Z-matrix of the N, CA and C atoms (Angstrom, degrees):
N
C 1 1.447
C 2 1.531 1 112.31
N 3 1.321 2 120.72 1 -43.27
C 4 1.457 3 118.65 2 179.95
C 5 1.527 4 113.55 3 -57.30
N 6 1.335 5 116.99 4 -36.92
C 7 1.464 6 119.33 5 179.63
C 8 1.524 7 110.45 6 -65.74
N 9 1.318 8 116.92 7 -44.18
C 10 1.468 9 120.41 8 177.54
C 11 1.524 10 110.97 9 -62.45
N 12 1.331 11 117.08 10 -38.59
C 13 1.466 12 120.93 11 179.50
C 14 1.518 13 112.22 12 -68.72
N 15 1.310 14 117.90 13 -22.45
C 16 1.464 15 120.40 14 176.53
C 17 1.524 16 111.41 15 -87.94
N 18 1.324 17 117.22 16 -38.99
C 19 1.459 18 121.28 17 -174.60
C 20 1.526 19 113.78 18 -81.18
N 21 1.327 20 117.63 19 -46.74
C 22 1.470 21 120.18 20 -175.46
C 23 1.525 22 112.99 21 -62.66
N 24 1.333 23 119.43 22 -53.48
C 25 1.470 24 118.02 23 179.89
C 26 1.523 25 112.93 24 -59.55
N 27 1.305 26 117.04 25 -32.73
C 28 1.466 27 120.39 26 -179.90
C 29 1.534 28 109.64 27 -60.91
N 30 1.323 29 116.79 28 -39.57
C 31 1.471 30 120.41 29 177.29
C 32 1.526 31 110.44 30 -70.83
N 33 1.319 32 117.56 31 -41.20
C 34 1.459 33 121.00 32 -177.08
C 35 1.517 34 112.51 33 -63.93
N 36 1.310 35 116.91 34 -34.53
C 37 1.462 36 120.29 35 -172.71
C 38 1.521 37 113.05 36 -104.39
N 39 1.318 38 116.06 37 18.70
C 40 1.464 39 120.92 38 174.64
C 41 1.526 40 112.75 39 54.07
N 42 1.315 41 116.11 40 50.10
C 43 1.458 42 120.86 41 175.64
C 44 1.517 43 115.59 42 74.61
N 45 1.315 44 117.58 43 28.76
C 46 1.458 45 120.64 44 173.24
C 47 1.509 46 116.19 45 101.37
N 48 1.331 47 118.36 46 7.61
C 49 1.462 48 119.49 47 -174.78
C 50 1.529 49 114.35 48 -90.72
N 51 1.333 50 118.08 49 -4.33
C 52 1.467 51 121.42 50 -178.39
C 53 1.528 52 109.47 51 -125.22
N 54 1.305 53 116.10 52 139.48
C 55 1.454 54 123.49 53 178.21
C 56 1.526 55 110.94 54 -69.93
N 57 1.335 56 117.94 55 142.57
C 58 1.459 57 122.30 56 173.25
C 59 1.525 58 107.86 57 -109.99
N 60 1.337 59 115.42 58 124.36
C 61 1.459 60 121.68 59 177.81
C 62 1.528 61 107.30 60 -106.64
N 63 1.325 62 116.32 61 123.50
C 64 1.461 63 122.55 62 -178.12
C 65 1.528 64 108.40 63 -103.60
N 66 1.345 65 116.40 64 139.43
C 67 1.461 66 120.10 65 -171.74
C 68 1.521 67 115.91 66 -75.21
N 69 1.305 68 119.52 67 -17.50
C 70 1.467 69 120.88 68 -177.58
C 71 1.535 70 110.45 69 -129.50
N 72 1.316 71 115.74 70 137.01
C 73 1.465 72 120.37 71 -178.86
C 74 1.526 73 111.62 72 -60.41
N 75 1.326 74 117.31 73 -37.20
C 76 1.472 75 119.58 74 -179.53
C 77 1.530 76 110.93 75 -65.88
N 78 1.323 77 116.95 76 -36.16
C 79 1.471 78 120.19 77 177.27
C 80 1.524 79 110.69 78 -68.72
N 81 1.321 80 116.61 79 -41.46
C 82 1.466 81 120.71 80 177.85
C 83 1.520 82 109.89 81 -59.31
N 84 1.318 83 116.63 82 -48.13
C 85 1.459 84 121.41 83 179.64
C 86 1.528 85 111.09 84 -61.28
N 87 1.326 86 117.10 85 -42.54
C 88 1.461 87 121.05 86 178.96
C 89 1.513 88 112.55 87 -60.96
N 90 1.326 89 116.24 88 -42.93
C 91 1.460 90 120.34 89 178.94
C 92 1.517 91 110.71 90 -65.73
N 93 1.315 92 116.41 91 -45.90
C 94 1.463 93 120.19 92 -176.22
C 95 1.520 94 113.20 93 -69.18
N 96 1.318 95 117.64 94 -33.04
C 97 1.464 96 119.92 95 -175.53
C 98 1.521 97 113.03 96 -105.54
N 99 1.310 98 117.45 97 -64.88
C 100 1.462 99 121.00 98 -172.62
C 101 1.519 100 112.83 99 -66.36
N 102 1.321 101 117.52 100 -44.74
C 103 1.460 102 119.89 101 -177.47
C 104 1.521 103 110.90 102 -65.67
N 105 1.320 104 117.79 103 -46.69
C 106 1.463 105 119.00 104 -178.34
C 107 1.529 106 112.24 105 -64.46
N 108 1.326 107 117.90 106 -32.81
C 109 1.465 108 120.42 107 177.90
C 110 1.529 109 111.93 108 -69.60
N 111 1.333 110 117.18 109 -27.07
C 112 1.466 111 121.50 110 -178.33
C 113 1.529 112 112.21 111 -82.13
N 114 1.315 113 117.43 112 -7.59
C 115 1.460 114 121.53 113 -177.39
C 116 1.523 115 111.10 114 -103.88
N 117 1.320 116 114.96 115 162.60
C 118 1.459 117 118.76 116 172.94
C 119 1.531 118 108.99 117 -141.23
N 120 1.298 119 115.64 118 167.55
C 121 1.452 120 121.52 119 175.21
C 122 1.513 121 114.94 120 61.42
N 123 1.332 122 114.83 121 -135.28
C 124 1.454 123 121.81 122 -174.44
C 125 1.531 124 112.70 123 -62.39
N 126 1.316 125 116.80 124 -37.74
C 127 1.473 126 118.98 125 -179.81
C 128 1.523 127 111.73 126 -65.96
N 129 1.313 128 117.54 127 -39.61
C 130 1.473 129 119.51 128 177.44
C 131 1.530 130 109.79 129 -64.04
N 132 1.313 131 117.08 130 -41.52
C 133 1.467 132 120.60 131 177.88
C 134 1.527 133 110.43 132 -60.94
N 135 1.326 134 116.74 133 -41.46
C 136 1.470 135 120.60 134 178.99
C 137 1.518 136 111.84 135 -61.43
N 138 1.327 137 116.38 136 -52.17
C 139 1.471 138 119.60 137 -175.66
C 140 1.526 139 110.52 138 -63.34
N 141 1.322 140 117.50 139 -30.85
C 142 1.465 141 120.41 140 178.48
C 143 1.526 142 112.22 141 -74.17
N 144 1.328 143 117.71 142 -20.89
C 145 1.468 144 121.72 143 178.18
C 146 1.531 145 112.21 144 -85.32
N 147 1.334 146 116.64 145 -19.88
C 148 1.456 147 120.54 146 -177.41
C 149 1.535 148 109.58 147 -76.25
N 150 1.328 149 116.08 148 131.15
C 151 1.471 150 120.48 149 178.45
C 152 1.523 151 107.55 150 -87.38
N 153 1.339 152 116.16 151 105.15
C 154 1.463 153 122.88 152 -177.40
C 155 1.525 154 108.77 153 -116.44
N 156 1.349 155 116.52 154 125.86
C 157 1.469 156 119.99 155 176.71
C 158 1.529 157 109.08 156 -136.63
N 159 1.318 158 116.09 157 160.44
C 160 1.462 159 122.03 158 176.81
C 161 1.516 160 110.41 159 -78.27
N 162 1.329 161 115.50 160 155.71
C 163 1.463 162 120.56 161 -177.00
C 164 1.533 163 112.60 162 -62.87
N 165 1.327 164 117.30 163 -35.83
C 166 1.476 165 119.57 164 179.35
C 167 1.531 166 110.51 165 -64.91
N 168 1.310 167 117.23 166 -42.12
C 169 1.472 168 120.44 167 177.74
C 170 1.524 169 110.79 168 -64.85
N 171 1.326 170 116.05 169 -42.33
C 172 1.456 171 120.34 170 -179.73
C 173 1.529 172 111.20 171 -63.27
N 174 1.328 173 116.82 172 -40.54
C 175 1.460 174 121.52 173 -174.76
C 176 1.532 175 113.66 174 -74.61
N 177 1.303 176 118.22 175 -16.35
C 178 1.473 177 120.33 176 -177.29
C 179 1.516 178 113.18 177 -57.33
N 180 1.316 179 117.87 178 -37.36
C 181 1.454 180 119.72 179 -177.57
C 182 1.527 181 113.94 180 -80.92
N 183 1.348 182 119.89 181 -54.67
C 184 1.466 183 117.79 182 -174.23
C 185 1.526 184 116.04 183 -78.72
N 186 1.327 185 119.41 184 -28.48
C 187 1.462 186 120.20 185 -173.51
C 188 1.527 187 114.55 186 -57.09
N 189 1.331 188 119.20 187 -46.83
C 190 1.471 189 117.84 188 -179.52
C 191 1.530 190 113.57 189 -62.39
N 192 1.322 191 116.81 190 -20.44
C 193 1.468 192 120.57 191 -178.24
C 194 1.530 193 112.83 192 -88.63
N 195 1.312 194 117.29 193 -11.83
C 196 1.458 195 120.97 194 -176.92
C 197 1.522 196 111.71 195 -85.58
N 198 1.327 197 115.37 196 147.96
C 199 1.458 198 119.67 197 173.94
C 200 1.530 199 108.20 198 -118.96
N 201 1.324 200 115.37 199 147.98
C 202 1.463 201 120.70 200 -179.92
C 203 1.521 202 107.71 201 -87.65
N 204 1.319 203 115.70 202 119.51
C 205 1.468 204 120.54 203 179.41
C 206 1.516 205 111.94 204 -95.62
N 207 1.333 206 115.18 205 -33.60
C 208 1.453 207 119.73 206 -177.72
C 209 1.520 208 108.47 207 -152.87
N 210 1.321 209 116.82 208 130.36
C 211 1.460 210 120.96 209 176.70
C 212 1.519 211 108.82 210 -90.14
N 213 1.334 212 115.15 211 136.28
C 214 1.455 213 121.48 212 179.07
C 215 1.523 214 109.95 213 -107.01
N 216 1.314 215 115.64 214 149.18
C 217 1.474 216 120.21 215 177.44
C 218 1.526 217 110.36 216 -69.71
N 219 1.330 218 116.50 217 -33.61
C 220 1.470 219 120.28 218 179.45
C 221 1.523 220 109.56 219 -159.41
N 222 1.317 221 115.02 220 163.36
C 223 1.463 222 121.73 221 178.39
C 224 1.527 223 108.47 222 -142.14
N 225 1.311 224 116.25 223 155.16
C 226 1.457 225 121.87 224 178.83
C 227 1.520 226 108.34 225 -115.22
N 228 1.315 227 115.90 226 127.14
C 229 1.456 228 121.35 227 176.49
C 230 1.525 229 108.13 228 -112.19
N 231 1.319 230 118.02 229 118.00
C 232 1.466 231 119.40 230 -177.29
C 233 1.521 232 111.89 231 -72.56
N 234 1.315 233 115.10 232 149.17
C 235 1.465 234 121.26 233 173.96
C 236 1.513 235 106.87 234 -91.13
N 237 1.314 236 118.10 235 123.85
C 238 1.453 237 122.16 236 -179.30
C 239 1.523 238 108.78 237 -89.77
N 240 1.331 239 115.99 238 130.66
C 241 1.445 240 120.53 239 -178.42
C 242 1.502 241 110.02 240 -153.50
N 243 1.301 242 117.03 241 154.19
C 244 1.466 243 122.58 242 173.89
C 245 1.523 244 110.83 243 -75.39
N 246 1.309 245 116.18 244 -22.61
C 247 1.459 246 120.25 245 -174.49
C 248 1.519 247 110.45 246 -82.86
N 249 1.311 248 116.07 247 133.58
C 250 1.460 249 121.28 248 176.32
C 251 1.513 250 109.07 249 -89.36
N 252 1.331 251 118.19 250 145.96
C 253 1.467 252 119.53 251 178.27
C 254 1.527 253 110.97 252 -64.83
N 255 1.313 254 116.19 253 149.28
C 256 1.464 255 121.12 254 177.87
C 257 1.521 256 109.38 255 -68.02
N 258 1.309 257 116.51 256 143.71
C 259 1.475 258 120.61 257 179.48
C 260 1.494 259 110.43 258 -106.39
């Protein structure tokens, strides 16, 4: 898992130029601490360059500035993954 956590986000964010927001604080902490400690060399350098924050921290700045224009009954949030569904 640590290798996948170092390699996949690096591809998703074009070599560190895009922020990664993680939905749970425990996952953010795990990525920042446990995953980086399990890596060495180039992968550790990569994961340390990636800007990873929890969703609550990310939302602190823009949420108070947003206004609700339309309430929806439901919304769909896609799960991002390297794996393609089986056909």
